[in-house]
C-alpha positions as a Markdown table, in Angstrom:
| # | Residue | x | y | z |
|---|---|---|---|---|
| 1 | Met | 15.1 | 22.6 | 16.0 |
| 2 | Lys | 15.0 | 20.0 | 18.7 |
| 3 | Ala | 15.8 | 16.4 | 17.9 |
| 4 | Ala | 12.2 | 15.3 | 18.4 |
| 5 | Glu | 11.0 | 18.0 | 15.9 |
| 6 | Gln | 13.7 | 17.0 | 13.4 |
| 7 | Arg | 12.5 | 13.3 | 13.6 |
| 8 | Ala | 8.9 | 14.4 | 13.2 |
| 9 | Thr | 9.8 | 16.5 | 10.2 |
| 10 | Leu | 11.8 | 13.7 | 8.6 |
| 11 | Ala | 9.0 | 11.2 | 9.3 |
| 12 | Ala | 6.4 | 13.5 | 7.7 |
| 13 | Ile | 8.6 | 13.9 | 4.6 |
| 14 | Gly | 9.1 | 10.1 | 4.4 |
| 15 | Asn | 5.4 | 9.4 | 4.8 |
| 16 | Asp | 4.6 | 11.8 | 1.9 |
| 17 | Leu | 7.2 | 10.2 | -0.4 |
| 18 | Val | 5.9 | 6.7 | 0.1 |
| 19 | Ala | 2.2 | 7.6 | 0.1 |
| 20 | Val | 0.4 | 6.3 | -2.9 |
| 21 | Glu | -3.1 | 7.7 | -3.7 |
| 22 | Gly | -5.9 | 5.3 | -4.6 |
| 23 | Gly | -5.5 | 2.6 | -2.0 |
| 24 | Pro | -4.1 | -1.0 | -2.4 |
| 25 | Gly | -5.1 | -1.4 | -6.0 |
| 26 | His | -3.1 | 1.7 | -7.0 |
| 27 | Arg | -0.1 | 0.5 | -5.0 |
| 28 | Arg | -0.2 | -2.9 | -6.7 |
| 29 | Ala | -0.4 | -1.2 | -10.1 |
| 30 | Ala | 2.6 | 1.0 | -9.2 |
| 31 | Leu | 4.6 | -2.0 | -8.1 |
| 32 | Leu | 3.7 | -3.8 | -11.3 |
| 33 | Leu | 4.9 | -0.8 | -13.4 |
| 34 | Lys | 8.1 | -0.7 | -11.5 |
| 35 | His | 8.7 | -4.4 | -12.1 |
| 36 | Leu | 7.8 | -4.2 | -15.8 |
| 37 | Asn | 10.1 | -1.2 | -16.3 |
| 38 | Gly | 13.0 | -2.9 | -14.5 |
| 39 | Cys | 13.1 | -0.2 | -11.8 |
| 40 | Glu | 14.3 | -1.1 | -8.4 |
| 41 | Asp | 12.7 | 0.3 | -5.3 |
| 42 | Pro | 14.3 | 3.6 | -4.3 |
| 43 | Val | 16.7 | 3.5 | -1.4 |
| 44 | Ala | 16.7 | 6.7 | 0.5 |
| 45 | Cys | 17.9 | 7.2 | 4.1 |
| 46 | Phe | 17.1 | 9.8 | 6.7 |
| 47 | Ala | 20.0 | 12.0 | 5.4 |
| 48 | Asp | 18.3 | 12.2 | 2.0 |
| 49 | Leu | 15.0 | 13.4 | 3.2 |
| 50 | Pro | 15.9 | 17.0 | 3.8 |
| 51 | Asn | 17.0 | 17.2 | 0.2 |
| 52 | Ala | 13.5 | 16.4 | -1.0 |
| 53 | Pro | 12.0 | 19.4 | -2.7 |
| 54 | Gly | 8.5 | 20.4 | -1.6 |
| 55 | Trp | 7.0 | 19.5 | -5.0 |
| 56 | Leu | 8.0 | 15.8 | -4.5 |
| 57 | Arg | 5.6 | 15.7 | -1.5 |
| 58 | Leu | 2.6 | 16.9 | -3.6 |
| 59 | Pro | -0.2 | 14.5 | -4.5 |
| 60 | Ala | 0.1 | 12.6 | -7.8 |
| 61 | Ala | -2.3 | 14.9 | -9.7 |
| 62 | Ala | -0.4 | 18.0 | -8.6 |
| 63 | Gln | 2.9 | 16.4 | -9.7 |
| 64 | Arg | 1.4 | 15.6 | -13.1 |
| 65 | Lys | 0.4 | 19.2 | -13.6 |
| 66 | Leu | 3.8 | 20.3 | -12.5 |
| 67 | Ala | 5.4 | 17.9 | -15.0 |
| 68 | Leu | 3.2 | 19.2 | -17.8 |
| 69 | Arg | 4.2 | 22.8 | -17.0 |
| 70 | Val | 7.9 | 21.9 | -16.9 |
| 71 | Ala | 7.7 | 20.1 | -20.3 |
| 72 | Leu | 5.9 | 23.1 | -21.9 |
| 73 | Leu | 8.6 | 25.5 | -20.6 |
| 74 | Trp | 11.4 | 23.1 | -21.8 |
| 75 | Met | 10.2 | 23.5 | -25.4 |
| 76 | Gly | 10.8 | 27.2 | -25.2 |
| 77 | Asp | 10.9 | 29.0 | -28.5 |
| 78 | Ala | 9.4 | 26.1 | -30.4 |
| 79 | Leu | 6.3 | 26.6 | -28.4 |
| 80 | Ala | 6.2 | 30.4 | -28.0 |
| 81 | Gly | 6.8 | 30.9 | -31.7 |
| 82 | Ser | 4.5 | 28.3 | -33.2 |
| 83 | Ile | 1.5 | 29.1 | -35.3 |
| 84 | Asp | 0.7 | 25.4 | -35.9 |
| 85 | Gly | -2.9 | 25.3 | -34.7 |
| 86 | Ala | -3.2 | 21.5 | -34.8 |
| 87 | Trp | -0.1 | 21.0 | -32.7 |
| 88 | Leu | -1.0 | 23.7 | -30.2 |
| 89 | Gly | -4.5 | 22.2 | -30.0 |
| 90 | Gly | -3.1 | 18.8 | -29.2 |
| 91 | Leu | -1.0 | 20.2 | -26.5 |
| 92 | Ala | -4.0 | 22.1 | -25.1 |
| 93 | Glu | -6.0 | 18.9 | -25.0 |
| 94 | Val | -3.4 | 17.2 | -22.8 |
| 95 | Ala | -2.2 | 20.1 | -20.7 |
| 96 | Gly | -5.2 | 22.4 | -20.8 |
| 97 | Glu | -5.5 | 25.8 | -22.4 |
| 98 | Asp | -4.7 | 27.6 | -19.2 |
| 99 | Leu | -1.3 | 25.8 | -18.8 |
| 100 | Leu | -0.5 | 26.3 | -22.5 |
| 101 | Asp | -1.2 | 30.0 | -22.3 |
| 102 | Trp | 0.8 | 30.3 | -19.1 |
| 103 | Ala | 3.8 | 28.6 | -20.7 |
| 104 | Ile | 3.7 | 30.8 | -23.8 |
| 105 | Glu | 3.6 | 33.9 | -21.6 |
| 106 | Thr | 6.3 | 32.7 | -19.2 |
| 107 | Ile | 8.9 | 31.3 | -21.7 |
| 108 | Pro | 10.4 | 34.7 | -22.7 |
| 109 | Ser | 11.5 | 35.3 | -19.0 |
| 110 | Leu | 13.3 | 32.0 | -18.7 |
| 111 | Pro | 16.7 | 30.8 | -20.0 |
| 112 | Pro | 16.7 | 28.8 | -23.2 |
| 113 | Ala | 17.2 | 25.1 | -23.3 |
| 114 | Pro | 18.3 | 22.9 | -26.2 |
| 115 | Ala | 14.9 | 21.2 | -26.6 |
| 116 | Arg | 12.9 | 19.7 | -29.4 |
| 117 | Arg | 9.2 | 20.1 | -30.2 |
| 118 | Leu | 7.2 | 17.5 | -28.2 |
| 119 | Glu | 4.1 | 15.9 | -29.3 |
| 120 | Ala | 1.1 | 16.0 | -27.0 |
| 121 | Gly | 1.5 | 12.4 | -25.9 |
| 122 | Glu | 5.1 | 13.1 | -24.9 |
| 123 | Leu | 4.5 | 15.9 | -22.5 |
| 124 | Glu | 4.0 | 13.9 | -19.4 |
| 125 | Ile | 6.9 | 11.5 | -20.0 |
| 126 | Tyr | 9.3 | 14.4 | -20.7 |
| 127 | Gly | 7.9 | 16.5 | -17.8 |
| 128 | Phe | 8.5 | 13.7 | -15.3 |
| 129 | Ser | 11.9 | 12.9 | -16.7 |
| 130 | Leu | 12.9 | 16.6 | -16.3 |
| 131 | Leu | 11.6 | 16.6 | -12.8 |
| 132 | Arg | 13.5 | 13.4 | -12.0 |
| 133 | Glu | 16.7 | 15.1 | -13.4 |
| 134 | Gln | 16.5 | 17.7 | -10.7 |
| 135 | Leu | 16.3 | 15.2 | -7.8 |
| 136 | Pro | 19.2 | 13.6 | -6.0 |
| 137 | Met | 19.7 | 10.0 | -7.2 |
| 138 | Ala | 18.3 | 8.4 | -4.0 |
| 139 | Leu | 15.0 | 10.3 | -4.4 |
| 140 | Arg | 14.4 | 9.8 | -8.1 |
| 141 | Gly | 12.4 | 6.6 | -7.7 |
| 142 | Tyr | 9.7 | 8.3 | -5.6 |
| 143 | Leu | 8.1 | 10.0 | -8.6 |
| 144 | Pro | 5.1 | 8.0 | -9.9 |
| 145 | Trp | 6.0 | 8.0 | -13.6 |
| 146 | Arg | 8.8 | 5.8 | -14.8 |
| 147 | Ala | 10.8 | 7.4 | -17.6 |
| 148 | Asp | 14.4 | 7.1 | -16.5 |
| 149 | His | 15.4 | 5.8 | -19.9 |
| 150 | Leu | 15.0 | 9.2 | -21.6 |
| 151 | Ala | 18.3 | 11.0 | -22.2 |
| 152 | Leu | 17.5 | 14.7 | -21.9 |
| 153 | Ser | 19.6 | 17.7 | -22.5 |
| 154 | Cys | 18.8 | 20.6 | -20.2 |
| 155 | Pro | 21.3 | 22.9 | -18.5 |
| 156 | Arg | 20.9 | 22.7 | -14.7 |
| 157 | Glu | 20.3 | 26.4 | -14.3 |
| 158 | Ala | 17.5 | 26.3 | -17.0 |
| 159 | Leu | 15.9 | 23.2 | -15.5 |
| 160 | Asp | 16.0 | 24.9 | -12.0 |
| 161 | Ala | 14.3 | 28.0 | -13.5 |
| 162 | Phe | 11.6 | 25.9 | -15.2 |
| 163 | Val | 10.8 | 24.0 | -12.0 |
| 164 | Glu | 10.8 | 27.2 | -9.9 |
| 165 | Ala | 8.5 | 28.9 | -12.4 |
| 166 | Ala | 6.1 | 25.9 | -12.5 |
| 167 | Val | 6.0 | 25.6 | -8.7 |
| 168 | Ala | 5.4 | 29.3 | -8.3 |
| 169 | Ala | 2.5 | 29.1 | -10.8 |
| 170 | Ala | 1.0 | 26.2 | -9.0 |
| 171 | Arg | 1.0 | 28.2 | -5.8 |
| 172 | Ala | -0.7 | 31.1 | -7.4 |
């Protein structure tokens, strides 16, 4: 790849990472959330940009769906073996029945993770936290949801498998 092509590629990645949907009002809201959560602006340099996974460049709505998929997979056996209709119904309200069914079908083919049963309102928070765990430190602040304070336990190989399965499902 020529130097000009490399610069263009890095510029495209950088533009995608700092793009915020919704115009100036959404950008101001995102800045306010960062301030309220005590999060400093991310500091990435050109050397960090090639390490940005493709999913980090997705629009916010697609990232949210990806985070929901990852959180559902993280629950593993707790989700796949549950017969609690009220709990499953709550998860389906947040994630959608199609994502819930997909996760239950996919879980047996993935490595287990030491996870707990999440309530419906926790799916997005934990999903984004898991996605953030997969990123290099300099890129973690580019996710729209701030939940860095969560201490999660997930083996790296399991997390990588969850994200890979979620990305593949999103492409299908």
